[in-house]
C-alpha positions as CSV (number, residue, x, y, z in Angstrom):
1,M,93.3,123.8,122.3
2,S,91.6,122.6,118.9
3,K,89.2,119.7,118.1
4,I,88.0,118.5,115.2
5,K,85.3,115.6,115.5
6,T,83.5,113.8,112.1
7,S,82.3,111.3,110.6
8,I,82.8,110.2,107.0
9,C,80.5,107.9,105.7
10,A,81.4,104.8,103.0
11,V,84.5,104.6,102.6
12,D,85.7,102.5,99.8
13,A,89.3,101.6,101.2
14,L,91.7,103.0,102.9
15,E,95.7,103.3,103.6
16,V,97.9,104.0,106.4
17,G,101.2,105.9,104.6
18,P,104.8,105.2,107.0
19,V,106.1,107.1,109.3
20,L,107.8,109.7,106.9
21,F,111.1,112.1,108.7
22,Q,111.9,115.2,107.3
23,D,114.5,117.9,108.4
24,L,113.6,121.6,108.3
25,P,117.8,123.4,108.1
26,A,118.7,126.0,110.2
27,F,117.5,129.7,109.6
28,G,119.2,133.0,111.4
29,S,119.4,131.9,115.4
30,L,116.2,129.1,114.9
31,P,118.2,125.6,115.4
32,C,117.3,122.2,112.3
33,R,114.8,120.2,113.3
34,V,113.3,117.0,112.5
35,F,109.5,116.8,111.8
36,A,108.0,113.0,111.7
37,T,104.9,113.1,109.7
38,Q,101.8,109.9,108.5
39,T,100.0,110.3,105.9
40,V,96.1,108.5,106.2
41,R,94.3,108.2,102.6
42,L,90.7,107.6,101.9
43,A,88.3,106.2,99.1
44,L,85.2,107.2,99.3
45,E,81.8,105.4,97.8
46,N,81.6,108.3,95.4
47,G,84.5,108.4,93.9
48,G,85.7,111.1,95.7
49,Q,89.2,111.7,98.2
50,L,90.5,112.6,101.7
51,E,94.1,112.6,102.4
52,F,95.1,113.4,106.1
53,V,98.7,114.4,106.6
54,I,99.3,114.2,110.8
55,H,102.0,115.8,112.7
56,L,103.7,113.0,114.7
57,R,105.6,114.2,118.4
58,E,108.3,112.1,119.5
59,G,107.3,109.6,121.8
60,C,104.0,109.4,119.6
61,S,103.0,105.8,118.8
62,S,102.7,105.4,114.6
63,L,99.3,104.1,113.4
64,Q,98.9,100.7,111.9
65,L,97.1,99.2,109.2
66,G,94.6,96.2,110.9
67,E,93.2,93.7,109.1
68,P,90.3,94.1,106.3
69,I,86.8,94.9,108.1
70,V,84.4,91.9,107.1
71,M,81.3,92.2,107.9
72,P,79.1,90.0,109.5
73,H,76.7,88.5,107.4
74,D,73.5,87.6,110.0
75,L,73.8,91.4,111.1
76,A,74.0,92.8,107.4
77,E,70.8,90.8,106.3
78,E,68.5,91.9,109.4
79,N,70.2,95.5,108.8
80,V,68.5,95.3,104.9
81,K,64.9,94.1,106.5
């Protein structure tokens, strides 16, 4: 089993796409298969972009966008000092 853990700093924008369904036609002795994917796009502070495509199994919860992040001003000012 693979395991990846990373940290991405200074994300300016985050976009979670809708769940998309794609089918793979039957081929030879293999049956037709349906895949569910969801894309996460990140815009980084330095202008770079990252895109993750996640293949979701049946019964898996989809990713959802939450509310925009708003930093508490009193904590932000403490970190500047």
